[in-house]
Structure formats: structure tokens, C-alpha cells
KETIVEX-669281 format. One record per residue (C-alpha): residue number from 1; x, y, z. Coordinates in nm, 4 decimals, m for minus. Example, Ala and Ser with C-alpha at 12.3 -4.5 7.8 and 13.67 -1.06 7.14 Angstrom:
2
<r><i>1</i><east>1.2300</east><north>m0.4500</north><up>0.7800</up></r>
<r><i>2</i><east>1.3670</east><north>m0.1060</north><up>0.7140</up></r>
END
This chain:
317
<r><i>1</i><east>1.1064</east><north>m1.6322</north><up>m0.2972</up></r>
<r><i>2</i><east>1.4697</east><north>m1.7299</north><up>m0.2436</up></r>
<r><i>3</i><east>1.7086</east><north>m1.4396</north><up>m0.2782</up></r>
<r><i>4</i><east>2.0137</east><north>m1.4841</north><up>m0.4975</up></r>
<r><i>5</i><east>2.3419</east><north>m1.3020</north><up>m0.4829</up></r>
<r><i>6</i><east>2.3187</east><north>m0.9932</north><up>m0.7022</up></r>
<r><i>7</i><east>2.5863</east><north>m0.8664</north><up>m0.9380</up></r>
<r><i>8</i><east>2.8137</east><north>m0.5928</north><up>m0.8055</up></r>
<r><i>9</i><east>2.6387</east><north>m0.2606</north><up>m0.7556</up></r>
<r><i>10</i><east>2.6768</east><north>m0.0507</north><up>m1.0689</up></r>
<r><i>11</i><east>2.8483</east><north>0.2794</north><up>m1.0149</up></r>
<r><i>12</i><east>2.8485</east><north>0.5882</north><up>m1.2311</up></r>
<r><i>13</i><east>3.0598</east><north>0.5365</north><up>m1.5395</up></r>
<r><i>14</i><east>3.2618</east><north>0.8113</north><up>m1.7095</up></r>
<r><i>15</i><east>3.0081</east><north>0.8239</north><up>m1.9931</up></r>
<r><i>16</i><east>2.7019</east><north>0.8638</north><up>m1.7741</up></r>
<r><i>17</i><east>2.4717</east><north>1.1521</north><up>m1.8496</up></r>
<r><i>18</i><east>2.5311</east><north>1.4079</north><up>m1.5738</up></r>
<r><i>19</i><east>2.3718</east><north>1.7494</north><up>m1.5839</up></r>
<r><i>20</i><east>2.3683</east><north>2.0401</north><up>m1.3427</up></r>
<r><i>21</i><east>2.0284</east><north>2.1276</north><up>m1.2026</up></r>
<r><i>22</i><east>1.9010</east><north>2.4662</north><up>m1.3050</up></r>
<r><i>23</i><east>1.7666</east><north>2.7044</north><up>m1.0453</up></r>
<r><i>24</i><east>1.4260</east><north>2.7205</north><up>m1.2119</up></r>
<r><i>25</i><east>1.2416</east><north>2.5543</north><up>m0.9255</up></r>
<r><i>26</i><east>1.1349</east><north>2.8782</north><up>m0.7646</up></r>
<r><i>27</i><east>0.8170</east><north>2.8839</north><up>m0.5618</up></r>
<r><i>28</i><east>0.5164</east><north>2.8824</north><up>m0.7961</up></r>
<r><i>29</i><east>0.2854</east><north>3.1770</north><up>m0.8193</up></r>
<r><i>30</i><east>m0.0039</east><north>2.9655</north><up>m0.6931</up></r>
<r><i>31</i><east>0.0256</east><north>2.6769</north><up>m0.4477</up></r>
<r><i>32</i><east>m0.1856</east><north>2.3604</north><up>m0.4838</up></r>
<r><i>33</i><east>m0.5219</east><north>2.3410</north><up>m0.3161</up></r>
<r><i>34</i><east>m0.5037</east><north>2.2748</north><up>0.0564</up></r>
<r><i>35</i><east>m0.5787</east><north>1.9216</north><up>0.1576</up></r>
<r><i>36</i><east>m0.5369</east><north>1.5889</north><up>m0.0133</up></r>
<r><i>37</i><east>m0.5895</east><north>1.5115</north><up>m0.3790</up></r>
<r><i>38</i><east>m0.9631</east><north>1.5056</north><up>m0.3344</up></r>
<r><i>39</i><east>m0.9551</east><north>1.8660</north><up>m0.2189</up></r>
<r><i>40</i><east>m1.0427</east><north>1.7955</north><up>0.1437</up></r>
<r><i>41</i><east>m0.8481</east><north>1.9204</north><up>0.4435</up></r>
<r><i>42</i><east>m0.8024</east><north>1.6875</north><up>0.7371</up></r>
<r><i>43</i><east>m0.5928</east><north>1.9128</north><up>0.9594</up></r>
<r><i>44</i><east>m0.2890</east><north>1.6837</north><up>0.9598</up></r>
<r><i>45</i><east>0.0478</east><north>1.7402</north><up>0.7983</up></r>
<r><i>46</i><east>m0.0934</east><north>1.5624</north><up>0.4970</up></r>
<r><i>47</i><east>m0.3343</east><north>1.8502</north><up>0.4517</up></r>
<r><i>48</i><east>m0.1426</east><north>2.1462</north><up>0.5952</up></r>
<r><i>49</i><east>0.0579</east><north>2.3812</north><up>0.3788</up></r>
<r><i>50</i><east>0.4251</east><north>2.4233</north><up>0.4617</up></r>
<r><i>51</i><east>0.5491</east><north>2.7757</north><up>0.5424</up></r>
<r><i>52</i><east>0.6741</east><north>2.9525</north><up>0.2286</up></r>
<r><i>53</i><east>1.0190</east><north>3.0022</north><up>0.3836</up></r>
<r><i>54</i><east>1.0423</east><north>2.6288</north><up>0.4476</up></r>
<r><i>55</i><east>0.9608</east><north>2.5470</north><up>0.0847</up></r>
<r><i>56</i><east>1.1907</east><north>2.8180</north><up>m0.0493</up></r>
<r><i>57</i><east>1.4798</east><north>2.6832</north><up>0.1579</up></r>
<r><i>58</i><east>1.4263</east><north>2.3337</north><up>0.0222</up></r>
<r><i>59</i><east>1.4084</east><north>2.4565</north><up>m0.3348</up></r>
<r><i>60</i><east>1.7200</east><north>2.6700</north><up>m0.2927</up></r>
<r><i>61</i><east>1.9101</east><north>2.3706</north><up>m0.1558</up></r>
<r><i>62</i><east>1.8166</east><north>2.1706</north><up>m0.4667</up></r>
<r><i>63</i><east>1.9344</east><north>2.4183</north><up>m0.7228</up></r>
<r><i>64</i><east>2.2965</east><north>2.2992</north><up>m0.7405</up></r>
<r><i>65</i><east>2.2384</east><north>1.9257</north><up>m0.6985</up></r>
<r><i>66</i><east>2.3792</east><north>1.7423</north><up>m1.0051</up></r>
<r><i>67</i><east>2.1386</east><north>1.5052</north><up>m1.1778</up></r>
<r><i>68</i><east>2.2218</east><north>1.1655</north><up>m1.3226</up></r>
<r><i>69</i><east>1.9953</east><north>0.9750</north><up>m1.5600</up></r>
<r><i>70</i><east>1.9122</east><north>0.6443</north><up>m1.3910</up></r>
<r><i>71</i><east>1.5936</east><north>0.5113</north><up>m1.5497</up></r>
<r><i>72</i><east>1.3843</east><north>0.5971</north><up>m1.8529</up></r>
<r><i>73</i><east>1.0294</east><north>0.4952</north><up>m1.9304</up></r>
<r><i>74</i><east>0.9526</east><north>0.4924</north><up>m2.3039</up></r>
<r><i>75</i><east>0.6018</east><north>0.4518</north><up>m2.4489</up></r>
<r><i>76</i><east>0.4990</east><north>0.2237</north><up>m2.1616</up></r>
<r><i>77</i><east>0.1511</east><north>0.0692</north><up>m2.1622</up></r>
<r><i>78</i><east>0.0273</east><north>m0.1791</north><up>m1.9015</up></r>
<r><i>79</i><east>m0.2962</east><north>m0.3750</north><up>m1.9118</up></r>
<r><i>80</i><east>m0.4685</east><north>m0.6078</north><up>m1.6691</up></r>
<r><i>81</i><east>m0.6482</east><north>m0.8555</north><up>m1.8936</up></r>
<r><i>82</i><east>m0.8359</east><north>m0.6272</north><up>m2.1363</up></r>
<r><i>83</i><east>m0.8280</east><north>m0.3151</north><up>m1.9145</up></r>
<r><i>84</i><east>m0.5565</east><north>m0.0628</north><up>m1.9968</up></r>
<r><i>85</i><east>m0.4158</east><north>0.0817</north><up>m1.6717</up></r>
<r><i>86</i><east>m0.1206</east><north>0.2823</north><up>m1.8105</up></r>
<r><i>87</i><east>m0.1281</east><north>0.4348</north><up>m2.1573</up></r>
<r><i>88</i><east>0.1881</east><north>0.5175</north><up>m2.3543</up></r>
<r><i>89</i><east>0.3782</east><north>0.6876</north><up>m2.0699</up></r>
<r><i>90</i><east>0.7292</east><north>0.8250</north><up>m2.1229</up></r>
<r><i>91</i><east>0.9393</east><north>1.0052</north><up>m1.8603</up></r>
<r><i>92</i><east>1.2915</east><north>1.0182</north><up>m1.7127</up></r>
<r><i>93</i><east>1.3949</east><north>0.9208</north><up>m1.3591</up></r>
<r><i>94</i><east>1.7075</east><north>1.0953</north><up>m1.2307</up></r>
<r><i>95</i><east>1.9307</east><north>1.0757</north><up>m0.9280</up></r>
<r><i>96</i><east>1.9425</east><north>1.4209</north><up>m0.7724</up></r>
<r><i>97</i><east>1.5672</east><north>1.4662</north><up>m0.8088</up></r>
<r><i>98</i><east>1.2471</east><north>1.3610</north><up>m0.6386</up></r>
<r><i>99</i><east>0.9829</east><north>1.2643</north><up>m0.8928</up></r>
<r><i>100</i><east>0.6276</east><north>1.2700</north><up>m0.7557</up></r>
<r><i>101</i><east>0.3413</east><north>1.0929</north><up>m0.9315</up></r>
<r><i>102</i><east>0.0065</east><north>1.2505</north><up>m0.8497</up></r>
<r><i>103</i><east>m0.3509</east><north>1.1914</north><up>m0.9588</up></r>
<r><i>104</i><east>m0.6806</east><north>1.0508</north><up>m0.8301</up></r>
<r><i>105</i><east>m0.7180</east><north>0.6905</north><up>m0.7152</up></r>
<r><i>106</i><east>m0.7158</east><north>0.4333</north><up>m0.9929</up></r>
<r><i>107</i><east>m0.5283</east><north>0.6528</north><up>m1.2403</up></r>
<r><i>108</i><east>m0.2297</east><north>0.4178</north><up>m1.2829</up></r>
<r><i>109</i><east>0.0258</east><north>0.5766</north><up>m1.0468</up></r>
<r><i>110</i><east>0.1007</east><north>0.2663</north><up>m0.8416</up></r>
<r><i>111</i><east>0.0887</east><north>0.0392</north><up>m1.1467</up></r>
<r><i>112</i><east>0.3541</east><north>0.2575</north><up>m1.3100</up></r>
<r><i>113</i><east>0.5617</east><north>0.2618</north><up>m0.9910</up></r>
<r><i>114</i><east>0.5478</east><north>m0.1176</north><up>m0.9523</up></r>
<r><i>115</i><east>0.6526</east><north>m0.1669</north><up>m1.3123</up></r>
<r><i>116</i><east>0.9871</east><north>0.0021</north><up>m1.2404</up></r>
<r><i>117</i><east>1.1148</east><north>m0.3048</north><up>m1.0545</up></r>
<r><i>118</i><east>0.8924</east><north>m0.5585</north><up>m1.2318</up></r>
<r><i>119</i><east>0.6482</east><north>m0.6132</north><up>m0.9476</up></r>
<r><i>120</i><east>0.3599</east><north>m0.5600</north><up>m1.1899</up></r>
<r><i>121</i><east>0.4420</east><north>m0.8813</north><up>m1.3705</up></r>
<r><i>122</i><east>0.3670</east><north>m1.0807</north><up>m1.0541</up></r>
<r><i>123</i><east>m0.0004</east><north>m1.0273</north><up>m1.1440</up></r>
<r><i>124</i><east>m0.0812</east><north>m1.3034</north><up>m1.3924</up></r>
<r><i>125</i><east>m0.3243</east><north>m1.0962</north><up>m1.5973</up></r>
<r><i>126</i><east>m0.0764</east><north>m0.8100</north><up>m1.6452</up></r>
<r><i>127</i><east>0.0823</east><north>m0.7402</north><up>m1.9819</up></r>
<r><i>128</i><east>0.3309</east><north>m0.4697</north><up>m2.0749</up></r>
<r><i>129</i><east>0.4493</east><north>m0.2992</north><up>m2.3920</up></r>
<r><i>130</i><east>0.7149</east><north>m0.0337</north><up>m2.4310</up></r>
<r><i>131</i><east>1.0483</east><north>m0.0224</north><up>m2.2530</up></r>
<r><i>132</i><east>1.1976</east><north>0.0653</north><up>m1.9142</up></r>
<r><i>133</i><east>1.5738</east><north>0.1001</north><up>m1.8893</up></r>
<r><i>134</i><east>1.8085</east><north>0.1188</north><up>m1.5900</up></r>
<r><i>135</i><east>2.1466</east><north>0.2748</north><up>m1.6651</up></r>
<r><i>136</i><east>2.0712</east><north>0.2109</north><up>m2.0320</up></r>
<r><i>137</i><east>1.9827</east><north>m0.1581</north><up>m1.9909</up></r>
<r><i>138</i><east>1.6330</east><north>m0.2910</north><up>m2.0579</up></r>
<r><i>139</i><east>1.5088</east><north>m0.4146</north><up>m1.7190</up></r>
<r><i>140</i><east>1.3267</east><north>m0.7006</north><up>m1.8936</up></r>
<r><i>141</i><east>1.6710</east><north>m0.8564</north><up>m1.9503</up></r>
<r><i>142</i><east>1.7701</east><north>m0.8348</north><up>m1.5814</up></r>
<r><i>143</i><east>1.7122</east><north>m1.1064</north><up>m1.3236</up></r>
<r><i>144</i><east>1.4139</east><north>m0.9810</north><up>m1.1154</up></r>
<r><i>145</i><east>1.5661</east><north>m1.0317</north><up>m0.7710</up></r>
<r><i>146</i><east>1.8868</east><north>m0.8553</north><up>m0.8704</up></r>
<r><i>147</i><east>1.6825</east><north>m0.5725</north><up>m1.0234</up></r>
<r><i>148</i><east>1.4845</east><north>m0.5294</north><up>m0.7011</up></r>
<r><i>149</i><east>1.8065</east><north>m0.4780</north><up>m0.5092</up></r>
<r><i>150</i><east>1.8994</east><north>m0.1962</north><up>m0.7444</up></r>
<r><i>151</i><east>1.5461</east><north>m0.0544</north><up>m0.7579</up></r>
<r><i>152</i><east>1.4034</east><north>m0.0972</north><up>m0.4073</up></r>
<r><i>153</i><east>1.0525</east><north>m0.0215</north><up>m0.2869</up></r>
<r><i>154</i><east>0.8920</east><north>0.0964</north><up>0.0367</up></r>
<r><i>155</i><east>0.5193</east><north>0.0419</north><up>0.0675</up></r>
<r><i>156</i><east>0.2267</east><north>0.2384</north><up>0.2064</up></r>
<r><i>157</i><east>0.2029</east><north>0.0451</north><up>0.5327</up></r>
<r><i>158</i><east>0.5284</east><north>m0.0079</north><up>0.7263</up></r>
<r><i>159</i><east>0.6221</east><north>m0.3748</north><up>0.7058</up></r>
<r><i>160</i><east>0.9209</east><north>m0.4449</north><up>0.9322</up></r>
<r><i>161</i><east>1.0127</east><north>m0.8077</north><up>0.9842</up></r>
<r><i>162</i><east>0.9243</east><north>m0.9599</north><up>1.3252</up></r>
<r><i>163</i><east>1.2824</east><north>m0.9397</north><up>1.4476</up></r>
<r><i>164</i><east>1.5142</east><north>m0.6813</north><up>1.6015</up></r>
<r><i>165</i><east>1.5974</east><north>m0.3429</north><up>1.4514</up></r>
<r><i>166</i><east>1.9496</east><north>m0.4653</north><up>1.3788</up></r>
<r><i>167</i><east>1.8355</east><north>m0.7871</north><up>1.2116</up></r>
<r><i>168</i><east>1.5832</east><north>m0.6063</north><up>0.9927</up></r>
<r><i>169</i><east>1.8643</east><north>m0.4172</north><up>0.8226</up></r>
<r><i>170</i><east>2.1190</east><north>m0.6986</north><up>0.8476</up></r>
<r><i>171</i><east>1.8782</east><north>m0.9357</north><up>0.6711</up></r>
<r><i>172</i><east>1.9496</east><north>m0.7739</north><up>0.3347</up></r>
<r><i>173</i><east>2.3252</east><north>m0.7745</north><up>0.3925</up></r>
<r><i>174</i><east>2.3274</east><north>m1.1396</north><up>0.4959</up></r>
<r><i>175</i><east>2.1316</east><north>m1.2424</north><up>0.1883</up></r>
<r><i>176</i><east>2.3856</east><north>m1.0683</north><up>m0.0335</up></r>
<r><i>177</i><east>2.6872</east><north>m1.2317</north><up>0.1310</up></r>
<r><i>178</i><east>2.8427</east><north>m1.5590</north><up>0.0132</up></r>
<r><i>179</i><east>2.8798</east><north>m1.6730</north><up>0.3731</up></r>
<r><i>180</i><east>2.6683</east><north>m1.5635</north><up>0.6661</up></r>
<r><i>181</i><east>2.8685</east><north>m1.2787</north><up>0.8223</up></r>
<r><i>182</i><east>2.8929</east><north>m1.2298</north><up>1.1951</up></r>
<r><i>183</i><east>2.7029</east><north>m0.9532</north><up>1.3654</up></r>
<r><i>184</i><east>3.0097</east><north>m0.7430</north><up>1.4378</up></r>
<r><i>185</i><east>3.1126</east><north>m0.7515</north><up>1.0722</up></r>
<r><i>186</i><east>2.7754</east><north>m0.6036</north><up>0.9753</up></r>
<r><i>187</i><east>2.7477</east><north>m0.3422</north><up>1.2467</up></r>
<r><i>188</i><east>2.9022</east><north>m0.0517</north><up>1.0547</up></r>
<r><i>189</i><east>2.6861</east><north>m0.1187</north><up>0.7472</up></r>
<r><i>190</i><east>2.3706</east><north>m0.1487</north><up>0.9566</up></r>
<r><i>191</i><east>2.4476</east><north>0.1746</north><up>1.1389</up></r>
<r><i>192</i><east>2.5240</east><north>0.3487</north><up>0.8098</up></r>
<r><i>193</i><east>2.1832</east><north>0.2490</north><up>0.6664</up></r>
<r><i>194</i><east>2.0068</east><north>0.3597</north><up>0.9854</up></r>
<r><i>195</i><east>2.1946</east><north>0.6908</north><up>0.9743</up></r>
<r><i>196</i><east>2.0944</east><north>0.7525</north><up>0.6132</up></r>
<r><i>197</i><east>1.7332</east><north>0.6820</north><up>0.7111</up></r>
<r><i>198</i><east>1.7554</east><north>0.9281</north><up>1.0000</up></r>
<r><i>199</i><east>1.6867</east><north>0.6627</north><up>1.2628</up></r>
<r><i>200</i><east>2.0182</east><north>0.5698</north><up>1.4261</up></r>
<r><i>201</i><east>2.0121</east><north>0.8349</north><up>1.6995</up></r>
<r><i>202</i><east>1.6730</east><north>0.7089</north><up>1.8174</up></r>
<r><i>203</i><east>1.7657</east><north>0.3384</north><up>1.8313</up></r>
<r><i>204</i><east>2.1432</east><north>0.3363</north><up>1.8827</up></r>
<r><i>205</i><east>2.1204</east><north>0.2430</north><up>2.2508</up></r>
<r><i>206</i><east>1.9246</east><north>m0.0746</north><up>2.1789</up></r>
<r><i>207</i><east>1.9571</east><north>m0.2196</north><up>1.8318</up></r>
<r><i>208</i><east>1.8071</east><north>m0.5422</north><up>1.9683</up></r>
<r><i>209</i><east>1.4750</east><north>m0.3668</north><up>2.0310</up></r>
<r><i>210</i><east>1.1881</east><north>m0.5504</north><up>1.8544</up></r>
<r><i>211</i><east>1.1099</east><north>m0.3630</north><up>1.5342</up></r>
<r><i>212</i><east>0.7370</east><north>m0.4163</north><up>1.5771</up></r>
<r><i>213</i><east>0.7457</east><north>m0.2101</north><up>1.8998</up></r>
<r><i>214</i><east>0.8723</east><north>0.1014</north><up>1.7226</up></r>
<r><i>215</i><east>0.6323</east><north>0.3837</north><up>1.6429</up></r>
<r><i>216</i><east>0.4734</east><north>0.3940</north><up>1.2988</up></r>
<r><i>217</i><east>0.7087</east><north>0.6627</north><up>1.1747</up></r>
<r><i>218</i><east>1.0122</east><north>0.4775</north><up>1.3094</up></r>
<r><i>219</i><east>0.8943</east><north>0.1556</north><up>1.1460</up></r>
<r><i>220</i><east>0.8644</east><north>0.3301</north><up>0.8110</up></r>
<r><i>221</i><east>1.2147</east><north>0.4759</north><up>0.8438</up></r>
<r><i>222</i><east>1.3407</east><north>0.1296</north><up>0.9369</up></r>
<r><i>223</i><east>1.1885</east><north>m0.0026</north><up>0.6151</up></r>
<r><i>224</i><east>1.3659</east><north>0.2760</north><up>0.4263</up></r>
<r><i>225</i><east>1.6928</east><north>0.1827</north><up>0.6028</up></r>
<r><i>226</i><east>1.6404</east><north>m0.1794</north><up>0.5017</up></r>
<r><i>227</i><east>1.5880</east><north>m0.0698</north><up>0.1419</up></r>
<r><i>228</i><east>1.8976</east><north>0.1529</north><up>0.1500</up></r>
<r><i>229</i><east>2.1137</east><north>m0.1286</north><up>0.2897</up></r>
<r><i>230</i><east>2.1062</east><north>m0.2887</north><up>m0.0559</up></r>
<r><i>231</i><east>2.2810</east><north>0.0225</north><up>m0.1965</up></r>
<r><i>232</i><east>2.0118</east><north>0.0826</north><up>m0.4602</up></r>
<r><i>233</i><east>2.0243</east><north>0.3278</north><up>m0.7479</up></r>
<r><i>234</i><east>1.6503</east><north>0.4008</north><up>m0.7343</up></r>
<r><i>235</i><east>1.4145</east><north>0.4204</north><up>m0.4348</up></r>
<r><i>236</i><east>1.0407</east><north>0.3775</north><up>m0.4953</up></r>
<r><i>237</i><east>0.7976</east><north>0.5071</north><up>m0.2319</up></r>
<r><i>238</i><east>0.4286</east><north>0.4181</north><up>m0.2507</up></r>
<r><i>239</i><east>0.2437</east><north>0.6716</north><up>m0.0315</up></r>
<r><i>240</i><east>0.4951</east><north>0.6258</north><up>0.2522</up></r>
<r><i>241</i><east>0.3307</east><north>0.8861</north><up>0.4795</up></r>
<r><i>242</i><east>m0.0366</east><north>0.7995</north><up>0.4377</up></r>
<r><i>243</i><east>m0.0528</east><north>0.6072</north><up>0.7673</up></r>
<r><i>244</i><east>0.1689</east><north>0.8438</north><up>0.9673</up></r>
<r><i>245</i><east>0.1074</east><north>1.1325</north><up>1.2058</up></r>
<r><i>246</i><east>0.2070</east><north>1.4901</north><up>1.1115</up></r>
<r><i>247</i><east>0.5391</east><north>1.4850</north><up>1.2964</up></r>
<r><i>248</i><east>0.6469</east><north>1.1549</north><up>1.1400</up></r>
<r><i>249</i><east>0.5335</east><north>1.2796</north><up>0.7996</up></r>
<r><i>250</i><east>0.7578</east><north>1.5853</north><up>0.8303</up></r>
<r><i>251</i><east>1.0563</east><north>1.3665</north><up>0.9263</up></r>
<r><i>252</i><east>1.0002</east><north>1.1353</north><up>0.6282</up></r>
<r><i>253</i><east>0.9659</east><north>1.4311</north><up>0.3909</up></r>
<r><i>254</i><east>1.2952</east><north>1.5809</north><up>0.5102</up></r>
<r><i>255</i><east>1.4571</east><north>1.2410</north><up>0.4678</up></r>
<r><i>256</i><east>1.3276</east><north>1.2030</north><up>0.1109</up></r>
<r><i>257</i><east>1.4665</east><north>1.5434</north><up>0.0127</up></r>
<r><i>258</i><east>1.8101</east><north>1.4496</north><up>0.1498</up></r>
<r><i>259</i><east>1.8139</east><north>1.1048</north><up>m0.0101</up></r>
<r><i>260</i><east>1.7723</east><north>1.2379</north><up>m0.3629</up></r>
<r><i>261</i><east>2.1432</east><north>1.3242</north><up>m0.3647</up></r>
<r><i>262</i><east>2.2272</east><north>0.9535</north><up>m0.3210</up></r>
<r><i>263</i><east>1.9530</east><north>0.7784</north><up>m0.5169</up></r>
<r><i>264</i><east>1.6815</east><north>0.8578</north><up>m0.7674</up></r>
<r><i>265</i><east>1.3545</east><north>0.8880</north><up>m0.5733</up></r>
<r><i>266</i><east>1.0062</east><north>0.8245</north><up>m0.7142</up></r>
<r><i>267</i><east>0.7128</east><north>0.8803</north><up>m0.4798</up></r>
<r><i>268</i><east>0.3437</east><north>0.8170</north><up>m0.5357</up></r>
<r><i>269</i><east>0.1263</east><north>1.0496</north><up>m0.3307</up></r>
<r><i>270</i><east>m0.2355</east><north>1.1611</north><up>m0.3204</up></r>
<r><i>271</i><east>m0.1228</east><north>1.4617</north><up>m0.1214</up></r>
<r><i>272</i><east>m0.0746</east><north>1.7672</north><up>m0.3416</up></r>
<r><i>273</i><east>0.0835</east><north>1.9691</north><up>m0.0622</up></r>
<r><i>274</i><east>0.3373</east><north>1.6942</north><up>m0.0041</up></r>
<r><i>275</i><east>0.4251</east><north>1.6762</north><up>m0.3739</up></r>
<r><i>276</i><east>0.4676</east><north>2.0539</north><up>m0.3782</up></r>
<r><i>277</i><east>0.6890</east><north>2.0469</north><up>m0.0674</up></r>
<r><i>278</i><east>0.9320</east><north>1.7752</north><up>m0.1708</up></r>
<r><i>279</i><east>0.9208</east><north>1.7106</north><up>m0.5467</up></r>
<r><i>280</i><east>1.1591</east><north>1.8480</north><up>m0.8070</up></r>
<r><i>281</i><east>0.9479</east><north>1.7150</north><up>m1.0945</up></r>
<r><i>282</i><east>0.5867</east><north>1.6012</north><up>m1.0942</up></r>
<r><i>283</i><east>0.3881</east><north>1.3746</north><up>m1.3235</up></r>
<r><i>284</i><east>0.0091</east><north>1.4168</north><up>m1.3195</up></r>
<r><i>285</i><east>m0.1726</east><north>1.0991</north><up>m1.4237</up></r>
<r><i>286</i><east>m0.5397</east><north>1.0666</north><up>m1.5076</up></r>
<r><i>287</i><east>m0.7189</east><north>0.7568</north><up>m1.6401</up></r>
<r><i>288</i><east>m0.3874</east><north>0.5907</north><up>m1.7174</up></r>
<r><i>289</i><east>m0.2445</east><north>0.8832</north><up>m1.9146</up></r>
<r><i>290</i><east>0.0462</east><north>1.1038</north><up>m1.8186</up></r>
<r><i>291</i><east>m0.1424</east><north>1.4295</north><up>m1.8701</up></r>
<r><i>292</i><east>0.1481</east><north>1.6563</north><up>m1.7779</up></r>
<r><i>293</i><east>0.5075</east><north>1.6259</north><up>m1.6618</up></r>
<r><i>294</i><east>0.7255</east><north>1.9148</north><up>m1.5509</up></r>
<r><i>295</i><east>0.8961</east><north>2.0899</north><up>m1.2632</up></r>
<r><i>296</i><east>0.6960</east><north>2.1239</north><up>m0.9440</up></r>
<r><i>297</i><east>0.7054</east><north>2.5006</north><up>m0.9858</up></r>
<r><i>298</i><east>0.5607</east><north>2.4954</north><up>m1.3369</up></r>
<r><i>299</i><east>0.3064</east><north>2.2187</north><up>m1.2861</up></r>
<r><i>300</i><east>0.1585</east><north>2.3710</north><up>m0.9716</up></r>
<r><i>301</i><east>0.2139</east><north>2.7356</north><up>m1.0620</up></r>
<r><i>302</i><east>0.1319</east><north>2.7475</north><up>m1.4335</up></r>
<r><i>303</i><east>0.0038</east><north>2.4109</north><up>m1.5599</up></r>
<r><i>304</i><east>m0.0206</east><north>2.3752</north><up>m1.9375</up></r>
<r><i>305</i><east>m0.3170</east><north>2.1374</north><up>m1.9450</up></r>
<r><i>306</i><east>m0.6657</east><north>2.2316</north><up>m1.8291</up></r>
<r><i>307</i><east>m0.7091</east><north>1.8940</north><up>m1.6573</up></r>
<r><i>308</i><east>m0.3936</east><north>1.9588</north><up>m1.4560</up></r>
<r><i>309</i><east>m0.5135</east><north>2.3045</north><up>m1.3605</up></r>
<r><i>310</i><east>m0.8506</east><north>2.1668</north><up>m1.2500</up></r>
<r><i>311</i><east>m0.6897</east><north>1.8898</north><up>m1.0455</up></r>
<r><i>312</i><east>m0.4309</east><north>2.0972</north><up>m0.8590</up></r>
<r><i>313</i><east>m0.6931</east><north>2.3625</north><up>m0.7848</up></r>
<r><i>314</i><east>m0.9201</east><north>2.1003</north><up>m0.6271</up></r>
<r><i>315</i><east>m1.1913</east><north>2.1081</north><up>m0.8936</up></r>
<r><i>316</i><east>m1.1948</east><north>1.7251</north><up>m0.9049</up></r>
<r><i>317</i><east>m1.0101</east><north>1.4288</north><up>m0.7652</up></r>
END
């Protein structure tokens, strides 16, 4: 699909809804079941619990981060042909927070995530009711390519382009420019995106290194850098650590926590421990329904719904 030049990046207006985060995200009284969403433990970082001091430090660092309303999902339902995949979901998406969507496979998490930048509609049988807004504007009225620059997505498997590290990030910048800029003119922007993705120090000596020769974790951070180069307002992550080793997973998690100050972050994960470690708010989905939405502390520590309690305790999944 040919990329068109997007409108200028929208910045926070004086009337934007800005709130100060409360300090209510203390460590819950009970942590989620060890292991992945199905209750198993595989011994990797995806299944290992983080030290309590590590989690407490992250939560303390969040407490004073201001939040900005970026997107809102209102009464959203999505069907594929006659099968309803998402049922009347409503929730906010805020810069300054990490929102994690959890639930067993096939519960509608990824369908909901893909609807936020209109990827769902690429499936011919998909139909949607309800409304999704970005900075108060219905995304159905926005040109899809321009929307996907403002709401970017990183997928489960790293998918760098078969070109150099530099050109992977520069690709987005070149597509946005009226005239093809020279390499030197793009260097500072490329390095800035790589810095924000926590990758520059590892590749600075050879930006011409083939991206496909990077490690899996480096490739995923390169994909995040490529997404950040577009200066998005929202970053969507679809199980970004599922194919990574424990060390790379920890690096990505730290990166996600830092990025929430710059962009609104929505992550789909089957990993309850990961959601507990990095999320500010969590939405538990089951059979297409948003069963419960709340702070990570409340949802994992004192869930209101029995289905949520059963799921986070490992009773099913």
C-alpha cells in the first residue's frame, strides 16, 4: 500500500484533558499466578516473578506521571461474519499509562487492539459498531494511513525490513518527506528513535549493519524504533516478548515502562506476570467481553469479578 504524507503531528492542546496520576498503584496483596495465562511455568522471564522491590520501584516511579486522554473506546462491538469477537467494550487509553489487555486465547484481545488503528477492517468479513476516538476525533473519519502513523503497531514476531539498521528507521522518515532527504539530514532523527528504543548504544558503531543479523530482542527494539520514528501518540504492542529470551524480555519491559511518558501504550499479553510488572491499568477479556478493567493493583490484588479472580489465580485459561 502506497504511503501518503500525513497531516502534521497533533500536539497537546490547551484544552486537553490532563490529570495527575494518583499513587494508588501500590503492590497488590496477592500477585498473579506464576507462569503464563494458562497457569503453566516455563522457567523463562515470561513465567518468572519479578522481585517485589523491582515492582515497587516501578510503581513508585509511575505515581507522579501526568496522564493525558488520547483514545477512547465506546460501546465497541466487532464481528467476523456472524461471529461476535468483541462485545460492547468501553475503556480509555491514556498517555502516561501502560494498558495491558489480558485473557485466554481467542477472547478478543488482538481484535480489539487491531481496531485501534483500523487494521481489523482489512478483514473483509469484519464489521464494527460503536466508536473509537483519537484526541476527540472519530477514527472512522481519518485517512487510514495517516491514522496508522499516529497509532503505530509492533507485532508478535519482529519484522525488520531486509535493509540496514539505519534504513529501517529512515524508511518512515523518507515516506513522510515531500522530497527524499539525504542520509545526513536524517541521521539525528534516526539516532533519536534508536535512543528512545534503547538500541542506539548497541548499534551506533555500525548503523549499516543488516537488520536481519541482529538478535531477536534487538530486532524487536528496532521495530519499536521504526514505529517511534513516526512520532505517534499511541503505541500498540501485540505480545512483543513472546518470541524473546528472558534477558531481551526484561529490556523490552523496561523500555515499555519508560515510553509511557511519551506515548499511550497498549499491550496485549498472555503473561500475567508481565502485565503485573509493567501495566498501570489492566483489562481482562473473556469470550469477547471486557469482564473487568482497573488498576493493576486492584485487578490482581482484589478483583471484583469471580471470573477475574479465577483467571489471575490460574484456575482456568
